C-alpha distance (Angstrom), angle and dihedral (degrees) to the residues before:
residue distance angle dihedral
M1 . . .
L2 3.87 . .
R3 3.71 103.2 .
S4 3.75 129.9 -175.4
P5 3.74 116.9 -138.1
T6 3.75 106.0 -97.2
L7 3.86 115.8 -108.5
P8 3.80 100.7 -140.3
G9 3.72 123.6 -126.0
A10 3.80 90.2 -153.8
E11 3.70 133.5 3.9
P12 3.87 105.8 -81.6
A13 3.86 115.7 -126.7
T14 3.85 93.4 -134.2
E15 3.84 135.2 106.3
D16 3.86 86.9 -109.0
A17 3.80 93.5 57.6
P18 3.78 98.3 96.4
R19 3.81 92.8 46.5
Q20 3.76 91.4 45.9
N21 3.71 92.5 48.2
L22 3.85 92.1 48.8
G23 3.87 89.7 54.4
A24 3.77 91.9 45.7
L25 3.73 93.6 51.1
L26 3.79 93.7 45.4
Q27 3.85 88.4 49.7
Q28 3.82 89.5 53.4
V29 3.71 94.3 58.1
H30 3.85 91.9 37.1
L31 3.76 92.2 58.1
H32 3.84 102.2 29.4
G33 3.77 103.9 31.6
P34 3.82 125.2 -135.3
L35 3.77 113.7 8.3
S36 3.74 131.4 176.6
R37 3.83 119.9 -118.1
A38 3.76 87.8 -115.6
A39 3.80 92.1 53.6
L40 3.85 89.7 48.6
A41 3.77 91.9 50.6
E42 3.74 89.4 53.2
R43 3.83 96.0 44.9
M44 3.76 92.8 47.7
N45 3.74 99.0 36.4
L46 3.78 91.3 -126.4
N47 3.82 128.4 129.5
R48 3.63 121.7 -105.6
S49 3.78 98.3 -109.1
T50 3.89 89.0 57.2
I51 3.80 89.1 48.7
M52 3.81 91.3 49.4
A53 3.84 89.8 50.4
L54 3.85 91.8 49.4
T55 3.86 94.1 48.5
T56 3.79 90.3 46.9
K57 3.78 90.5 57.3
L58 3.79 94.1 43.7
S59 3.77 91.6 47.2
A60 3.86 91.6 50.4
A61 3.86 87.9 52.9
G62 3.76 91.8 53.8
L63 3.77 95.4 -113.5
V64 3.80 102.6 112.8
R65 3.85 138.3 20.2
E66 3.76 125.9 -144.0
Q67 3.76 122.1 -149.3
Q68 3.76 142.6 163.0
P69 3.82 113.8 -88.1
T70 3.81 116.3 -105.6
G71 3.77 123.3 -126.8
A72 3.87 134.5 61.5
G73 3.80 134.8 -104.1
R74 3.71 98.6 61.3
S75 3.78 120.7 142.7
G76 3.83 126.4 -151.3
R77 3.78 124.9 5.1
P78 3.85 109.8 -24.7
S79 3.82 117.1 -126.2
L80 3.79 110.9 -119.3
V81 3.77 117.4 -113.1
V82 3.75 118.6 -122.7
T83 3.82 116.4 -145.8
P84 3.83 130.5 -175.9
A85 3.78 112.5 -110.1
A86 3.82 93.4 -118.8
A87 3.79 95.7 163.4
R88 3.83 91.4 56.4
V89 3.81 107.2 38.6
Y90 3.74 130.2 50.5
V91 3.83 147.1 147.4
L92 3.74 133.1 -141.5
A93 3.75 113.6 -121.4
F94 3.85 127.5 -166.1
D95 3.81 129.4 -168.8
V96 3.86 119.3 -165.3
A97 3.67 113.1 -168.5
V98 3.91 128.0 166.6
D99 3.79 92.7 -97.6
R100 3.79 107.2 22.8
L101 3.83 144.1 37.0
V102 3.76 119.5 -148.5
A103 3.84 130.6 -174.3
A104 3.76 127.2 -178.3
R105 3.77 143.7 172.8
V106 3.74 106.7 -129.9
S107 3.90 120.8 -169.7
L108 3.75 127.4 -141.5
G109 3.78 101.3 -83.4
G110 3.79 92.3 48.8
R111 3.79 101.9 -93.5
I112 3.77 117.7 146.1
E113 3.80 103.0 -130.6
E114 3.80 100.6 -179.5
R115 3.84 136.8 -9.0
R116 3.74 145.7 -170.9
V117 3.81 127.0 -150.5
A118 3.86 130.7 -165.8
V119 3.79 133.0 174.0
R120 3.83 116.8 -111.1
S121 3.75 114.5 -152.0
R122 3.84 121.9 -143.2
S123 3.77 93.2 -116.8
G124 3.73 104.9 134.8
P125 3.83 127.1 -101.4
D126 3.78 105.5 6.4
L127 3.85 106.1 165.0
A128 3.80 94.3 136.5
A129 3.73 95.3 46.4
V130 3.90 91.9 46.9
V131 3.74 93.7 49.2
D132 3.82 92.1 46.4
V133 3.74 93.0 54.4
L134 3.86 95.6 42.2
A135 3.81 93.1 46.2
R136 3.82 92.0 51.9
F137 3.71 90.2 47.7
G138 3.72 93.0 47.4
R139 3.84 95.0 50.4
E140 3.88 89.6 47.6
L141 3.80 90.4 53.6
H142 3.75 92.5 44.5
D143 3.75 92.5 50.9
A144 3.83 91.8 46.9
A145 3.86 92.2 55.8
P146 3.78 117.2 117.5
P147 3.91 115.1 -90.4
G148 3.72 111.0 -82.2
A149 3.80 94.2 15.7
I150 3.88 115.2 140.0
C151 3.76 128.4 -143.8
V152 3.85 107.9 -142.7
G153 3.81 101.1 178.8
V154 3.75 149.8 -4.6
G155 3.79 125.0 -134.6
A156 3.77 135.4 178.8
S157 3.75 136.7 -167.9
Y158 3.80 117.6 -149.5
C159 3.81 130.6 -171.3
G160 3.78 94.4 -124.7
M161 3.74 149.4 52.1
I162 3.75 112.1 -54.4
R163 3.77 127.2 -161.9
P164 3.86 108.4 -132.3
G165 3.76 117.6 -115.5
D166 3.79 105.1 21.5
G167 3.80 106.0 41.7
M168 3.82 95.3 -118.3
V169 3.79 112.9 160.3
R170 3.77 102.5 -137.4
Y171 3.78 93.7 -175.4
G172 3.79 132.0 1.4
P173 3.74 111.4 -176.9
Y174 3.86 122.8 -142.2
L175 3.80 96.3 20.5
G176 3.80 97.8 50.0
W177 3.79 101.7 -118.5
V178 3.83 108.9 165.6
D179 3.79 120.4 170.4
Q180 3.80 94.4 -17.1
A181 3.83 115.4 167.3
F182 3.71 94.0 -134.3
G183 3.82 99.0 152.4
T184 3.77 93.9 49.0
E185 3.82 94.9 43.7
L186 3.77 94.1 49.7
G187 3.78 93.1 46.3
E188 3.81 91.4 51.9
R189 3.80 93.1 48.1
L190 3.80 93.4 47.3
G191 3.80 90.4 55.7
L192 3.81 94.8 -159.5
G193 3.75 95.3 126.1
L194 3.82 91.4 -117.7
P195 3.79 127.6 115.7
V196 3.79 118.5 -119.4
A197 3.80 114.2 -122.9
V198 3.82 109.3 -150.9
G199 3.79 126.9 -166.8
N200 3.75 139.7 173.8
E201 3.83 110.3 -87.3
A202 3.83 96.5 -127.3
H203 3.82 91.6 45.8
L204 3.82 90.1 52.2
G205 3.82 91.0 43.7
A206 3.80 89.0 55.1
L207 3.82 88.5 49.6
A208 3.82 93.5 49.8
E209 3.86 95.3 45.5
H210 3.82 89.4 47.6
R211 3.85 93.4 50.5
R212 3.79 102.0 34.4
G213 3.86 112.0 3.8
A214 3.74 141.2 44.4
G215 3.78 95.0 -26.4
V216 3.76 102.2 52.5
D217 3.86 108.9 142.6
V218 3.84 90.1 11.3
D219 3.85 112.5 116.2
N220 3.81 95.8 -169.9
L221 3.86 116.7 51.2
I222 3.70 139.7 153.4
Y223 3.87 119.9 -154.0
L224 3.84 118.6 -164.5
H225 3.81 111.5 -164.4
G226 3.82 124.3 -166.6
D227 3.81 122.4 -158.4
V228 3.76 110.6 141.4
G229 3.80 89.1 -45.0
V230 3.78 130.4 20.1
G231 3.82 127.8 -89.9
G232 3.71 132.0 -178.5
G233 3.75 142.5 -150.1
I234 3.84 125.7 -169.9
I235 3.75 127.8 -162.7
V236 3.76 114.4 -160.0
G237 3.80 119.6 -178.6
G238 3.79 89.3 -12.8
E239 3.78 95.9 -54.3
V240 3.78 131.5 99.7
L241 3.75 112.0 -106.3
D242 3.85 107.5 -134.2
G243 3.83 106.6 158.8
E244 3.68 133.6 -134.3
A245 3.85 99.1 -42.3
G246 3.73 100.6 16.5
Y247 3.79 97.6 -92.3
G248 3.80 100.3 102.2
C249 3.78 129.2 124.3
E250 3.85 96.4 46.7
L251 3.78 86.2 160.2
G252 3.85 92.3 165.9
H253 3.81 88.5 68.1
M254 3.77 96.6 54.2
L255 3.80 107.2 122.2
V256 3.79 112.6 -114.9
N257 3.88 103.2 152.1
P258 3.82 110.5 37.5
H259 3.82 94.8 163.7
G260 3.87 114.8 63.9
G261 3.76 93.3 -16.3
R262 3.85 121.7 166.4
A263 3.85 117.2 -95.8
C264 3.80 113.2 -95.4
S265 3.80 128.3 -147.3
C266 3.90 87.4 -117.0
G267 3.85 89.6 64.9
A268 3.83 96.2 -107.0
R269 3.82 128.0 101.9
G270 3.76 130.5 -121.9
C271 3.77 100.5 23.5
L272 3.73 116.9 155.5
E273 3.74 89.0 -114.1
A274 3.82 91.6 56.0
E275 3.81 93.2 48.7
V276 3.77 99.3 45.7
G277 3.81 105.2 22.5
E278 3.78 129.1 109.7
R279 3.85 97.7 -82.8
A280 3.87 94.1 47.1
L281 3.79 92.5 55.7
L282 3.80 94.5 43.6
D283 3.78 92.7 45.8
E284 3.84 93.7 48.1
A285 3.88 86.8 50.9
G286 3.76 91.6 52.7
R287 3.70 94.0 -117.8
P288 3.87 117.2 158.2
A289 3.79 117.9 -92.9
G290 3.79 92.6 -116.9
L291 3.81 91.6 60.0
I292 3.88 110.4 99.1
G293 3.77 144.1 150.7
R294 3.82 141.4 59.8
D295 3.76 93.3 -64.9
A296 3.79 90.6 56.1
V297 3.87 89.7 52.1
R298 3.81 92.1 47.9
E299 3.76 90.9 50.8
V300 3.75 93.3 55.7
V301 3.83 91.2 46.9
Q302 3.84 89.9 48.8
A303 3.84 91.0 46.0
A304 3.74 90.4 52.5
G305 3.83 89.4 52.7
R306 3.88 87.4 54.3
G307 3.79 90.2 52.7
E308 3.84 102.8 -104.4
P309 3.79 103.7 163.2
A310 3.77 98.3 -140.8
A311 3.74 93.1 46.0
R312 3.86 91.2 48.4
H313 3.76 91.1 49.8
A314 3.83 90.1 50.0
V315 3.86 94.0 49.3
A316 3.72 91.7 46.8
V317 3.86 95.0 50.4
V318 3.80 94.0 44.8
G319 3.77 91.3 42.8
D320 3.78 91.5 53.5
W321 3.82 91.1 53.5
L322 3.80 89.7 45.8
G323 3.82 89.4 51.9
I324 3.81 91.7 54.0
G325 3.86 89.8 51.3
V326 3.75 91.8 48.5
A327 3.75 93.1 47.0
N328 3.77 90.2 53.2
L329 3.82 91.7 49.7
I330 3.77 94.9 48.8
N331 3.86 91.1 49.4
L332 3.83 90.5 49.2
F333 3.80 101.2 43.5
N334 3.84 108.7 19.2
P335 3.91 93.2 -142.0
G336 3.73 123.6 -169.0
V337 3.80 90.4 -140.1
L338 3.82 135.3 13.3
V339 3.76 112.9 -157.2
F340 3.80 127.6 -159.4
G341 3.80 117.6 -150.7
G342 3.78 139.9 171.8
M343 3.75 113.9 5.8
M344 3.82 88.9 -12.8
R345 3.79 87.9 67.2
D346 3.81 90.2 62.8
V347 3.82 94.0 42.4
Y348 3.79 93.2 49.2
L349 3.83 92.9 48.0
G350 3.81 89.8 55.3
A351 3.81 94.2 42.6
Q352 3.71 107.0 38.6
A353 3.77 92.4 124.5
Q354 3.83 94.1 56.5
V355 3.81 93.4 45.8
R356 3.85 92.9 48.2
D357 3.84 90.8 47.3
R358 3.82 90.9 54.8
I359 3.83 90.7 46.8
A360 3.82 90.6 50.8
A361 3.74 92.2 49.4
H362 3.79 103.0 39.5
V363 3.77 111.5 23.2
L364 3.81 120.5 89.8
P365 3.78 109.6 -106.3
V366 3.86 92.2 -126.5
S367 3.86 88.7 57.4
R368 3.76 98.8 42.2
E369 3.77 97.1 46.6
R370 3.79 94.6 79.4
V371 3.84 105.4 22.6
R372 3.83 115.1 112.2
L373 3.80 123.5 -157.1
A374 3.76 116.2 -144.4
V375 3.80 142.4 165.9
A376 3.85 118.7 -124.7
A377 3.83 108.9 -74.4
L378 3.79 89.8 -156.4
G379 3.85 91.8 56.1
D380 3.76 115.9 -157.6
D381 3.78 90.7 -13.1
T382 3.83 93.7 68.8
T383 3.78 98.5 101.7
L384 3.92 93.2 36.2
L385 3.81 90.1 54.8
G386 3.84 88.9 45.3
A387 3.79 87.1 57.6
A388 3.75 89.5 51.1
E389 3.82 92.8 51.7
L390 3.88 87.9 50.8
A391 3.84 88.3 53.0
F392 3.79 92.0 50.2
T393 3.88 92.8 51.0
D394 3.81 96.4 96.5
L395 3.76 92.9 46.9
L396 3.79 93.6 49.6
T397 3.82 90.1 48.9
N398 3.86 100.3 44.0
P399 3.83 106.5 12.2
L400 3.82 99.2 167.9
T401 3.83 94.1 42.9
V402 3.79 93.2 49.6
M403 3.77 92.8 47.9
A404 3.74 93.8 47.7
R405 3.78 91.1 48.7
T406 3.85 93.7 45.3
V407 3.77 97.1 45.4
T408 3.86 93.1 49.0
């Protein structure tokens, strides 16, 4: 399970307390930016002497910097401000979608410093080609890092079902990936001596929007991601729900139309993905079979906004099925926010009326009274930043151990 380091409510009386507190403090500045020692003490419910001891250790390891606050008009001794060492510590993040490949160097603090993008063709199983492009991008980004900067992790988001632990793609729809050793292959080709942590794109999208986007401070969140099909990620109690073997939350394969539903890539009919995915929208709009991709989807949504009858029909039909799926999810999980990302962002923006009508008609009043519908605040970088958060996991759990291992 993708777990966030726990921010303690009180200093635990265990041998692990110092390590846990170091990780928790580092995560605070990683996610929220510069914070004063006083603010950190209040957020973590620790005394100031403990905060000073923690920041001293993190500063000595090169993970944070401490400086005097700026601005005038302060009385008494000012509390030092703790800032993540963004110029020194970074991860490599990769995002593998159906139609594009993205690589980025992401600094501690979550800022994308530099990126590379390539088109991915829909030409069947392409592990070797994908690894070749990403490894080349990764080495370029690594070589372009500032002098003295340290890479502390590598993370990748993939549009398929991922086996936890080794980055094996068990099933990647549309391009025929079955039991492909993606994480291992990419790690070997990168040659950085770091393992590649791989996660499902929608699970990582949920993580990113929970930590940095539309779901900040929301402990129960659903993220619906559209690429060609539909994926989902669910945050329950602040943690990603991933199921018994790591393959949970395949929301795109929730049955919504059992009678006469469209054929799905999984072999079934009437899945949410089949009824609201790329092909469903383009077919309903009467677009030719050869027309594919995010730009084609956006064109239909924009055409519907201009009043084109075929496009309006397509958005209404797809939006109605999307509303049924969303209503089921809200009744099941009672989320505080439901976020639409990727292609689903475009579809939702065009079909808000249909989605909200279904929620009004089919969601229990006690569940719909607080749920908020939102589009991904991180835009097209949601899954990429999710991969970066995955890459930072070890550092945020054991900061001094990771730095000692990486530097040596």
